Each structure stands twice: as C-alpha cells, then as structure tokens.
N, C-alpha and C positions, 0 to 999 in steps of 0.2 A: 509643723508640729505633727507628730504621729498620733493617729487615732487608736482607740481601744481595739477595734476590729483588726487593725494591722498588728498590734502587739500580740493579741491572742493567736492570730494566724501565724506569726513568727514563732511563738512559743510552741504551737502544735507541730510545726515543721521541725523545729529544733528537737522536740521530744521524739518525733518519728526517726530522726537521724541518729540520735544519741541514746535513746532508751532511758534506762535507769540513771545514766550518768548526766542527763540533761541539766538537772538543777546544779550539780557540782560544777559542771563546765560553764554554765551561765555565771555562776559566782566568780569563777576564774576570769571570765571576760570582764566583769566589773572591776576586779582587782587590777587587771592589765590596764584598762582605760584610766583608772585612778592613778596608777604608777606613771603614766605618760601625761598626766594632767589633762585628760580629755573628759571634761565633765559631761558633755553632751552624750558621748559614747557610753560613759558609765551610767548615765541616767536612763538611756534607752535599754541597756542590758538589765538594769535594776527592774524596770517595768516588765521586761520579758521574764526575768527570774520570778517575780511575783506572780505573773500569769501562769508560769509552769507550776509553782506551788499550788495555786488555786485549781488548776486542771488536774493535778495529781490527787488532790483531795476528792474531787468529784468522780474520778475514774477508779479510785481504789476504795471508796467507801462501800461498805456492805450493809444491806438492810437485814434486820433480824425480824423474823415473823413468829 
C-alpha cells in the first residue's frame, strides 16, 4: 500500500515535470490504466491526481488583506 507522503511526493514531482499540464496528464494516466483494466494503476493515479488538485489549490490561492 502506498502512503500519503509517497502520493504527495509523486504529485509534486509530476507537477514539477509537467507544470500546468500535470492535472490533465494525470487524468489521462487514469484513463489509460482503466482502458487496460489495471485498477491498481488507475487507483494510484487517482490519488496522485487528487493530490495535484489539492496542491494546486494551496499554491495558487491568494490572500486578500
């Protein structure tokens, strides 16, 4: 089983490699693994995609003073 730290670490690396395309590419990975009926791979990429979404929220949010 993959831990949360590993998921977020993978998401950060993927974001660094792919920039703004990271979320879209992660979703494409999910679709690929579902197409080949690899539920474990699809589940892993789903967790990574969710972590990417969460990280994007925290890095793009602005505070108004």
